[in-house]
Legacy VTK file of the C-alpha trace (Angstrom):
# vtk DataFile Version 3.0
C-alpha trace
ASCII
DATASET POLYDATA
POINTS 95 float
-24.574 -32.937 18.967
-26.360 -35.233 16.454
-24.834 -36.394 13.249
-26.886 -33.883 11.288
-25.505 -31.040 13.411
-21.904 -32.203 13.198
-19.797 -29.415 11.688
-18.466 -30.040 8.225
-14.710 -30.455 7.976
-14.407 -29.963 4.267
-15.763 -27.312 1.874
-18.536 -28.532 -0.400
-21.277 -27.051 -2.471
-24.021 -27.704 0.119
-25.594 -24.542 1.497
-25.282 -23.713 5.135
-28.054 -24.813 7.427
-30.039 -22.474 9.576
-28.235 -23.712 12.717
-24.831 -23.059 11.059
-25.902 -19.543 9.991
-27.057 -18.743 13.526
-23.682 -19.902 14.948
-21.718 -17.621 12.620
-20.019 -14.564 14.052
-18.146 -11.686 12.386
-14.459 -12.373 11.910
-13.611 -9.251 13.960
-15.438 -10.855 16.952
-14.316 -14.506 16.468
-10.575 -13.775 15.670
-9.762 -10.149 16.619
-6.016 -10.703 16.616
-6.038 -12.163 13.113
-8.181 -9.343 11.785
-5.932 -6.705 13.398
-2.811 -8.361 11.911
-4.421 -8.334 8.457
-5.309 -4.642 8.853
-1.767 -3.773 9.890
-0.437 -5.569 6.804
1.374 -8.178 8.866
-0.634 -11.118 7.655
1.063 -13.258 4.980
-0.220 -16.211 3.122
1.614 -19.518 2.988
4.496 -19.159 0.553
4.208 -15.373 0.442
7.476 -13.524 0.978
7.933 -11.074 3.747
9.724 -7.726 3.479
13.312 -7.803 2.148
15.940 -7.703 4.925
18.782 -6.885 2.569
18.937 -4.788 -0.611
16.913 -6.449 -3.378
18.935 -7.997 -6.137
18.087 -7.139 -9.725
17.272 -9.768 -12.341
19.592 -9.798 -15.310
20.226 -12.192 -18.130
23.880 -13.212 -18.348
25.521 -15.569 -20.757
28.276 -17.670 -19.180
30.641 -20.236 -20.617
29.654 -23.901 -20.078
32.836 -24.460 -17.963
31.777 -21.710 -15.537
28.236 -23.085 -15.202
29.389 -26.695 -14.815
31.823 -25.681 -12.091
29.258 -23.808 -9.960
26.401 -26.247 -10.632
28.525 -29.263 -9.670
28.535 -27.994 -6.111
24.710 -28.323 -5.847
21.934 -25.947 -5.260
22.711 -22.307 -4.528
24.960 -22.066 -7.622
23.599 -18.732 -8.636
24.328 -17.224 -5.200
27.844 -18.636 -5.371
28.392 -16.976 -8.785
27.088 -13.694 -7.278
29.457 -14.034 -4.311
32.437 -14.699 -6.599
31.663 -11.715 -8.758
31.090 -9.526 -5.732
34.550 -10.574 -4.345
36.112 -9.448 -7.648
34.308 -6.105 -7.539
35.392 -5.435 -3.923
38.991 -6.415 -4.610
39.101 -4.050 -7.565
37.992 -1.047 -5.522
LINES 1 96
95 0 1 2 3 4 5 6 7 8 9 10 11 12 13 14 15 16 17 18 19 20 21 22 23 24 25 26 27 28 29 30 31 32 33 34 35 36 37 38 39 40 41 42 43 44 45 46 47 48 49 50 51 52 53 54 55 56 57 58 59 60 61 62 63 64 65 66 67 68 69 70 71 72 73 74 75 76 77 78 79 80 81 82 83 84 85 86 87 88 89 90 91 92 93 94
């Protein structure tokens, strides 16, 4: 393969050559498994969330005292989940 025929590795604005156009195949032929996964709705993009495994939580604005926030935030990331766990324990104990 000569340097002129070497496949490009990066996208650019240059149009495809005749040789590149002749080598192209439909996605269904080149990657049938990938196309099938896309059609089944199983394909996710990087960073895209999958289906929820547990009940979805609802977003709610809540005003808390600075002492409560400082206490939970001092233990590091995940402080919102720890607040939710603490409140959930209170709810379950009250039932």
